PyMOL commands that place a pseudoatom at each C-alpha (Angstrom):
pseudoatom trace, name=CA, resn=MET, resi=1, chain=A, elem=C, hetatm=0, pos=[81.027, 7.798, -72.055]
pseudoatom trace, name=CA, resn=THR, resi=2, chain=A, elem=C, hetatm=0, pos=[81.803, 8.729, -68.483]
pseudoatom trace, name=CA, resn=ILE, resi=3, chain=A, elem=C, hetatm=0, pos=[80.920, 12.014, -66.875]
pseudoatom trace, name=CA, resn=PRO, resi=4, chain=A, elem=C, hetatm=0, pos=[83.880, 13.618, -65.081]
pseudoatom trace, name=CA, resn=TYR, resi=5, chain=A, elem=C, hetatm=0, pos=[81.708, 14.932, -62.270]
pseudoatom trace, name=CA, resn=LYS, resi=6, chain=A, elem=C, hetatm=0, pos=[78.894, 13.712, -60.089]
pseudoatom trace, name=CA, resn=LEU, resi=7, chain=A, elem=C, hetatm=0, pos=[75.540, 15.417, -59.941]
pseudoatom trace, name=CA, resn=ASP, resi=8, chain=A, elem=C, hetatm=0, pos=[74.713, 16.190, -56.321]
pseudoatom trace, name=CA, resn=LEU, resi=9, chain=A, elem=C, hetatm=0, pos=[71.042, 15.317, -56.097]
pseudoatom trace, name=CA, resn=HIS, resi=10, chain=A, elem=C, hetatm=0, pos=[70.893, 16.632, -52.536]
pseudoatom trace, name=CA, resn=VAL, resi=11, chain=A, elem=C, hetatm=0, pos=[70.803, 20.139, -53.956]
pseudoatom trace, name=CA, resn=PRO, resi=12, chain=A, elem=C, hetatm=0, pos=[67.315, 21.080, -55.180]
pseudoatom trace, name=CA, resn=ILE, resi=13, chain=A, elem=C, hetatm=0, pos=[67.108, 21.421, -58.948]
pseudoatom trace, name=CA, resn=ASN, resi=14, chain=A, elem=C, hetatm=0, pos=[64.602, 23.782, -60.538]
pseudoatom trace, name=CA, resn=VAL, resi=15, chain=A, elem=C, hetatm=0, pos=[64.138, 24.071, -64.295]
pseudoatom trace, name=CA, resn=ILE, resi=16, chain=A, elem=C, hetatm=0, pos=[62.543, 27.258, -65.604]
pseudoatom trace, name=CA, resn=THR, resi=17, chain=A, elem=C, hetatm=0, pos=[60.551, 27.778, -68.789]
pseudoatom trace, name=CA, resn=SER, resi=18, chain=A, elem=C, hetatm=0, pos=[58.026, 30.271, -70.139]
pseudoatom trace, name=CA, resn=PHE, resi=19, chain=A, elem=C, hetatm=0, pos=[55.278, 30.579, -72.724]
pseudoatom trace, name=CA, resn=LYS, resi=20, chain=A, elem=C, hetatm=0, pos=[52.485, 32.831, -73.889]
pseudoatom trace, name=CA, resn=ILE, resi=21, chain=A, elem=C, hetatm=0, pos=[49.004, 31.480, -73.280]
pseudoatom trace, name=CA, resn=SER, resi=22, chain=A, elem=C, hetatm=0, pos=[48.351, 31.741, -77.031]
pseudoatom trace, name=CA, resn=ASP, resi=23, chain=A, elem=C, hetatm=0, pos=[51.198, 29.224, -77.551]
pseudoatom trace, name=CA, resn=TYR, resi=24, chain=A, elem=C, hetatm=0, pos=[49.915, 26.705, -75.028]
pseudoatom trace, name=CA, resn=ASP, resi=25, chain=A, elem=C, hetatm=0, pos=[48.309, 24.445, -77.633]
pseudoatom trace, name=CA, resn=VAL, resi=26, chain=A, elem=C, hetatm=0, pos=[51.157, 25.069, -80.103]
pseudoatom trace, name=CA, resn=TYR, resi=27, chain=A, elem=C, hetatm=0, pos=[53.989, 23.659, -77.977]
pseudoatom trace, name=CA, resn=ALA, resi=28, chain=A, elem=C, hetatm=0, pos=[53.657, 24.278, -74.239]
pseudoatom trace, name=CA, resn=ARG, resi=29, chain=A, elem=C, hetatm=0, pos=[51.118, 21.517, -73.594]
pseudoatom trace, name=CA, resn=ARG, resi=30, chain=A, elem=C, hetatm=0, pos=[53.414, 18.935, -75.247]
pseudoatom trace, name=CA, resn=PHE, resi=31, chain=A, elem=C, hetatm=0, pos=[56.397, 20.239, -73.283]
pseudoatom trace, name=CA, resn=ILE, resi=32, chain=A, elem=C, hetatm=0, pos=[54.584, 19.894, -69.954]
pseudoatom trace, name=CA, resn=GLU, resi=33, chain=A, elem=C, hetatm=0, pos=[53.234, 16.440, -70.870]
pseudoatom trace, name=CA, resn=SER, resi=34, chain=A, elem=C, hetatm=0, pos=[56.771, 15.365, -71.753]
pseudoatom trace, name=CA, resn=TRP, resi=35, chain=A, elem=C, hetatm=0, pos=[58.080, 16.823, -68.495]
pseudoatom trace, name=CA, resn=VAL, resi=36, chain=A, elem=C, hetatm=0, pos=[55.608, 14.790, -66.454]
pseudoatom trace, name=CA, resn=LYS, resi=37, chain=A, elem=C, hetatm=0, pos=[56.367, 11.612, -68.385]
pseudoatom trace, name=CA, resn=PHE, resi=38, chain=A, elem=C, hetatm=0, pos=[60.160, 11.718, -68.531]
pseudoatom trace, name=CA, resn=TRP, resi=39, chain=A, elem=C, hetatm=0, pos=[61.620, 13.938, -65.797]
pseudoatom trace, name=CA, resn=PRO, resi=40, chain=A, elem=C, hetatm=0, pos=[62.237, 12.728, -62.243]
pseudoatom trace, name=CA, resn=LYS, resi=41, chain=A, elem=C, hetatm=0, pos=[59.639, 13.868, -59.729]
pseudoatom trace, name=CA, resn=ASN, resi=42, chain=A, elem=C, hetatm=0, pos=[62.311, 15.348, -57.452]
pseudoatom trace, name=CA, resn=ILE, resi=43, chain=A, elem=C, hetatm=0, pos=[63.213, 18.000, -60.046]
pseudoatom trace, name=CA, resn=ARG, resi=44, chain=A, elem=C, hetatm=0, pos=[60.957, 21.048, -60.015]
pseudoatom trace, name=CA, resn=LEU, resi=45, chain=A, elem=C, hetatm=0, pos=[59.624, 22.947, -63.018]
pseudoatom trace, name=CA, resn=THR, resi=46, chain=A, elem=C, hetatm=0, pos=[58.688, 26.621, -62.748]
pseudoatom trace, name=CA, resn=VAL, resi=47, chain=A, elem=C, hetatm=0, pos=[56.579, 27.867, -65.661]
pseudoatom trace, name=CA, resn=TYR, resi=48, chain=A, elem=C, hetatm=0, pos=[56.263, 31.604, -66.248]
pseudoatom trace, name=CA, resn=TYR, resi=49, chain=A, elem=C, hetatm=0, pos=[53.359, 32.533, -68.517]
pseudoatom trace, name=CA, resn=ASP, resi=50, chain=A, elem=C, hetatm=0, pos=[51.695, 35.664, -69.836]
pseudoatom trace, name=CA, resn=GLY, resi=51, chain=A, elem=C, hetatm=0, pos=[48.830, 36.718, -72.035]
pseudoatom trace, name=CA, resn=GLY, resi=52, chain=A, elem=C, hetatm=0, pos=[45.886, 35.568, -69.964]
pseudoatom trace, name=CA, resn=LYS, resi=53, chain=A, elem=C, hetatm=0, pos=[44.702, 32.909, -67.569]
pseudoatom trace, name=CA, resn=LEU, resi=54, chain=A, elem=C, hetatm=0, pos=[45.863, 29.314, -67.554]
pseudoatom trace, name=CA, resn=PRO, resi=55, chain=A, elem=C, hetatm=0, pos=[43.626, 26.891, -69.443]
pseudoatom trace, name=CA, resn=LYS, resi=56, chain=A, elem=C, hetatm=0, pos=[41.210, 24.925, -67.265]
pseudoatom trace, name=CA, resn=ASP, resi=57, chain=A, elem=C, hetatm=0, pos=[42.829, 21.659, -68.384]
pseudoatom trace, name=CA, resn=ILE, resi=58, chain=A, elem=C, hetatm=0, pos=[46.368, 22.724, -67.407]
pseudoatom trace, name=CA, resn=ILE, resi=59, chain=A, elem=C, hetatm=0, pos=[48.460, 19.828, -66.133]
pseudoatom trace, name=CA, resn=LYS, resi=60, chain=A, elem=C, hetatm=0, pos=[48.868, 19.988, -62.358]
pseudoatom trace, name=CA, resn=GLU, resi=61, chain=A, elem=C, hetatm=0, pos=[51.670, 18.147, -60.598]
pseudoatom trace, name=CA, resn=LYS, resi=62, chain=A, elem=C, hetatm=0, pos=[53.316, 18.645, -57.210]
pseudoatom trace, name=CA, resn=ASN, resi=63, chain=A, elem=C, hetatm=0, pos=[56.646, 19.491, -58.844]
pseudoatom trace, name=CA, resn=ILE, resi=64, chain=A, elem=C, hetatm=0, pos=[55.254, 22.104, -61.285]
pseudoatom trace, name=CA, resn=THR, resi=65, chain=A, elem=C, hetatm=0, pos=[54.635, 25.735, -60.314]
pseudoatom trace, name=CA, resn=TYR, resi=66, chain=A, elem=C, hetatm=0, pos=[52.927, 28.255, -62.606]
pseudoatom trace, name=CA, resn=VAL, resi=67, chain=A, elem=C, hetatm=0, pos=[53.715, 31.956, -62.217]
pseudoatom trace, name=CA, resn=SER, resi=68, chain=A, elem=C, hetatm=0, pos=[51.820, 34.660, -64.097]
pseudoatom trace, name=CA, resn=LEU, resi=69, chain=A, elem=C, hetatm=0, pos=[53.808, 37.544, -65.559]
pseudoatom trace, name=CA, resn=ASP, resi=70, chain=A, elem=C, hetatm=0, pos=[50.635, 39.577, -66.143]
pseudoatom trace, name=CA, resn=LYS, resi=71, chain=A, elem=C, hetatm=0, pos=[50.075, 42.495, -63.789]
pseudoatom trace, name=CA, resn=ASN, resi=72, chain=A, elem=C, hetatm=0, pos=[46.432, 41.769, -62.979]
pseudoatom trace, name=CA, resn=THR, resi=73, chain=A, elem=C, hetatm=0, pos=[46.470, 38.012, -62.328]
for i in range(1, 73): cmd.bond("trace and resi %d" % i, "trace and resi %d" % (i + 1))
show_as sticks, trace
zoom trace
């Protein structure tokens, strides 16, 4: 199968996702682990989260940004 267009990789790409802290161990941890393993390092991931503080063992990578949606964090 051929793609009728070319993806311009000179334009920054940012993927956005979100989760509640209570769902981190349910699915978010696996999603982030998969992101690190399979996605190119030049594509950014912005993670919006709410419901508390990030776990101490949160995955940290240069191309991942975490943004709290809680008012007091």
